[in-house]
N, C-alpha and C positions, 0 to 999 in steps of 0.2 A: 204349578207352578206357582205357590203357595210356598211347601218346603223347599225350596229353588232358592227362594228372597228369603226365607226364611235364613235356609245357609250359607250365602253370603253375606247376607244382616249381620251373624254374627262373624264371620269371617275375618267384617269392615273394623267390628264394636270389639272384636278382640277375643270372644268371651269363646268362641270354639272350644277350646281348650275343657268345658265344663262338659266336650260329650263325647273326642274325641283322643289317644293320644299327638304333641306336638308333631311328629312325623311323617301326619298326615297333611297335615296344614296344607301344603299347595297341593298333594293330589286334592281336597274335597273340593279346595277352589275351581281347579283349572277342571275336575268335574262339572260343577257347577254351572263354571263359564259354560262348556257342552252343550247343559239343557238349559239351557236360554237360548243360546241357538236356534237349538233341534224346536221347539217348541215356539218361537215362532216365524218358522218354515210352516211346522203343522197348523200353526194357527193360516198362515199367507196360501198353505192345499185344501181349507175347508170348504164346499161349498158354499155360492151363498142363495140363500131361501131360493130364490126364483127355478136356478139352477136343480134345485133342489123336490121342484113342485111340476117341475118338465119331465121328472122322470121318475117321480112318482109311482108306490105300485098299487096300478090298479083298482086291486081290492080296498086300499086304503082309502081311497074318494066314497069307497059304504058306510065308513063307519060313520057316525052321526055329527054333524058341527056339531052340539051339543058335548056329547062328550069325548069327541077328539080336545074341544076347550079344555074340558077338566081334565086331562089329561094333560093336557101341555098346562097348565096350571099348577097341578101336583106335580113334576117336576120337574118348575122350577122354580119352588115350592122347594122341596127336599134339595134342589141343587144350591142354594139362599143355602139352610142349614146347617149341607153338609160343608160349605165356603168357609161361613160366619164362625164354624166348630173351627177349626182348620185355626184361619184369621187368632185368633182369640188362644188356644195351643198353643203359636207355634208362632206369636209377633206382642199381641199381646201378654200376655203371664210371663215374665218376668226371668230365664235359666237360675235353675236353682241346683245346686251339688246334694250329692248322697249324700244321706241321713241314715239315724240306726233307724229307721225303717230298715233300712235297705241292710245296712249290719245285722239286724237277726234275725233277718232273710239270705244269705251269705253266706256265716259260717266267719266271727274274728280269727283271725289267726292262724284258717281252718285252711289254707289253699298250699300244699306243701311244692306247687311252679311257683308261683311269687316271691316265698322264703326259702329257697332253696341256697344258698348262696350268702359265704363271709358271714358261718356261726361260728367261726374257735373261738378259740382261751384267749393265742394272739393275737386274733381281730382287738377282745379286746380292751388292752393293754397299747395298743398304737396307739397315734392319732387320733382319737374320735373327736377332732371339735368340729367337722361336716358330718356327721353323721344324722344325718332323717331317721321316723319314726320308724320305716322298716329298716334301715338297720342294725335299729338295738330289740327292734321287738325278730329279727330274723337270728342276731346272737341268744336270745332266750327259746325263739324254738328251737332250736338246735342243740341246747342243752346246754347252753353257758348260765350259769346258775348262779346264787348268796355270794357261792364259794369262791366263785372267782368276781362276781361286779361289785360286790361291796365293797362301797365308798368311793365308787366311780361313781363322777360326774357329770350331767345327760342334763342338754336342754333340747328338749323339748314341745313338740307345735303339732296342732291339728283340733279336733273337733273333740268335743266328752262323749261318750257314750258308758252309763253306768254298768259296772260287772251284774252276769247277772246269776251267780249266786252269795252277793253280798256289797248291791247298790248300795245302802245305808255311809260304808264305808271305802268305796274302791271303784275309781270310775277306771279309764282306758284313754290315753292319749291316743284319735285313735285316727286315719286318715283313709284312703286307700288309691288302692297302687290301678296304674292303664297300662296296657297293655295294648291295645289296637284300641278298642271306647270305651262306654261310661257301661256298657250290657254286659264285658265280662272284669267291670271292675273289682277288685279284690280290696278288701278289709283288715290294713293292719292295725295294733295295736302295741299302748306299755302301761300295764297298769302301777294308776300311782293312788297310795294311799294314803284317806284322808276323810278323819271322818267327818261326817255332818254336811259332806263336801254342796249336795245337793244344791243346798241354804242359796251357798254366794254361784255356785256356776251351772247355769242351771243345761240340760238336753243337747248336746249339740250348737253348742255356743262355744267359740272357739277359742284356746286359749296358751299361754305359754308356760311351761312348767318347770321349773329350775332347781336339782334336788342330786342326791347322788342313792344306785342303789342300795335295798339291802334285805332281807328275810322276809317275806309277808306274812305281820304279827296277825292276819284276821282270817278266825278257823273255821269260816265261813267259805272263800272265796278259794277258789285251785288253786291260783296266780300261786307261785313256790319264792316268785321274786317281787320288786314290788319297788318303783322310786318314790323314796323318801319327800316330799318337797320341798323346797326352803321360801322357793313363793311360788306363789301361782297368780298371772299375770292375764284379764279379758282382753282380748282382741278382736276385731276385724275378721274377717274368711282374707288368707290371700289372697290376692288375682292370681294366682297356683297352685287349689287348695288339693292337686293329685299330689302323689308322687310316678314317680315311673324308674 
């Protein structure tokens, strides 16, 4: 019941997108409504205590009253603990987006299923004004390098996550791509060359970086092409932090 209430609450407050793809909003809310009806029906069908006592198994009557009382209290206490934990997890703790901790587990730009289309030199020289982090990451993954992208300007919005090979000089502007739900979310990102970046932009903070692509000056980073930023602006997390 708590899970159903939490689902409805997330839908009403517009936070369901932190967990599932927008295409599943209506389906999820309908299923939550059906679950509420079924739960209410099940509760109505539960026999009353006096009915249970009338049909109690004879062996149960042989259990000493103090022991039955202890078992009942223990069971009730355990149920309360589970309910309290569920309430805190689902209703009290605010919903949060995936972060660098998930990036480390899922491999940045490592999913070929996520970055499979649009990565051509022709697409890089066309209208890129509406490109997201996913689009630029796709271009770079598909082999469109500095020889094509040098001088091309881009505006990237995402959260900050360090380059594991050269965390002092390079960070990624990253987003999670959701196909179905947060469980299958895959991180994508574009490297930004900005020595000493961590003094100004904490890991997992959100930024908008504007600049142009160049060959990576870092001798440690494995990224071949980076964004040389003209400006980096700290921003609040957008209402829709994921891309699709």
